[in-house]
C-alpha positions in Angstrom: -71.3 -7.8 49.2 -74.4 -9.0 50.9 -73.5 -13.0 50.9 -69.7 -12.5 52.9 -71.4 -14.6 55.6 -70.2 -12.5 59.0 -67.0 -14.6 61.2 -69.2 -15.1 63.9 -71.7 -16.8 62.0 -70.8 -20.6 62.9 -72.0 -21.4 58.9 -68.3 -21.5 58.1 -65.1 -22.9 58.4 -62.1 -21.1 56.9 -59.5 -23.9 55.0 -56.5 -21.6 53.4 -56.8 -22.3 49.6 -52.5 -23.1 49.9 -53.8 -26.9 51.9 -56.7 -27.1 48.4 -54.2 -25.9 45.5 -50.6 -27.7 47.3 -51.4 -30.6 49.7 -54.7 -31.8 48.9 -52.9 -33.6 45.8 -50.6 -36.0 47.6 -52.3 -36.9 50.0 -55.1 -40.0 49.3 -58.5 -38.3 49.6 -60.1 -39.8 52.8 -57.1 -38.7 54.7 -58.4 -35.1 53.0 -61.5 -36.0 54.3 -60.2 -36.0 57.9 -58.4 -33.2 58.1 -60.7 -30.8 56.4 -63.8 -32.5 59.6 -60.4 -31.4 61.8 -60.1 -27.9 60.5 -64.2 -26.9 60.6 -64.3 -28.6 64.3 -61.2 -25.4 65.3 -60.7 -23.0 66.7 -60.3 -19.8 63.8 -58.2 -18.1 67.4 -55.8 -20.6 68.9 -55.8 -23.1 65.9 -56.6 -26.1 68.8 -58.8 -29.1 68.4 -60.3 -31.3 69.6 -63.5 -33.4 68.3 -63.3 -37.2 69.8 -62.5 -40.1 67.0 -66.0 -41.0 67.3 -67.3 -37.9 66.6 -65.0 -37.7 63.5 -66.0 -41.4 62.5 -69.2 -41.1 62.9 -69.0 -37.6 60.5 -66.8 -39.9 57.7 -68.1 -42.9 58.4 -65.7 -44.5 58.8 -64.4 -46.8 62.4 -61.7 -45.5 65.3 -58.9 -47.6 64.2 -59.1 -45.7 60.6 -59.9 -42.0 62.4 -56.3 -43.4 64.7 -53.8 -44.9 61.4 -55.2 -41.3 59.5 -54.1 -38.4 62.1 -51.2 -40.1 62.4 -50.8 -40.0 58.5 -51.4 -36.0 58.4 -48.7 -36.3 61.5 -46.5 -37.7 59.7 -47.5 -35.0 56.7 -46.9 -32.0 58.9 -50.0 -31.1 58.8 -51.0 -30.7 62.7 -49.7 -32.2 65.7 -51.2 -33.9 68.9 -50.6 -33.8 72.0 -53.3 -35.4 75.4 -55.4 -33.1 77.8 -56.2 -33.5 81.5 -59.4 -32.6 82.4 -59.9 -32.4 85.7 -56.4 -34.7 86.5 -57.4 -37.8 84.9 -57.0 -37.6 80.6 -59.1 -36.6 78.9 -58.5 -36.9 75.2 -56.4 -35.0 72.0 -56.1 -31.4 70.8 -55.1 -31.0 68.3 -53.0 -27.9 66.2 -52.1 -27.5 63.3 -49.0 -26.3 61.5 -47.3 -24.9 59.2 -44.4 -27.5 58.1 -46.3 -28.3 54.7 -45.0 -25.4 53.4 -41.3 -27.6 53.0 -42.5 -30.4 52.3 -40.8 -30.9 48.9 -42.9 -33.8 47.6 -41.5 -35.5 44.6 -38.6 -36.2 48.2 -40.9 -37.4 49.7 -40.3 -41.1 52.0 -42.7 -42.8 49.6 -43.6 -45.3 52.9 -45.0 -41.7 54.3 -46.4 -41.1 51.3 -47.8 -44.4 50.7 -49.2 -44.5 54.0 -51.6 -41.9 52.6 -53.0 -43.9 50.1 -53.3 -47.1 51.3 -56.9 -49.1 51.4 -58.9 -49.2 54.3 -58.2 -52.4 55.5 -60.6 -51.9 58.7 -64.3 -51.4 55.5 -65.2 -50.0 52.9 -65.2 -47.2 52.8 -62.2 -46.3 50.9 -63.0 -48.4 48.1 -66.2 -46.8 47.6 -63.8 -43.0 47.4 -61.7 -44.9 45.1 -65.0 -45.8 43.2 -66.4 -42.1 43.4 -67.8 -41.0 39.9 -67.4 -36.7 39.9 
């Protein structure tokens, strides 16, 4: 049991198996990667997430515009909710919250437009093409 890490050790994070088993196959790999990055920066107790768009873009090697588009896709799928927040009386950015709405999604009846957004290539960068061309 020595292999198990202490929950307070910041060298790992939790990702619900059912997300991987039931949701990942319906999302473009870049959109799912975005979800994983958000999960990595989440607070385990509040499920609150607040990395900057710049940080997410840097980690995934994509543009801020791609980050914004993929966040909207995750919202459309019911995986996250975003909320503006203030710091010292000024708008400071967005916080994201994980939702359980995805458990009720009937993937076979999902609106084609929402599903198509997830698989759409990113015209602003070649990064998604790199995902499509990856050999396992």
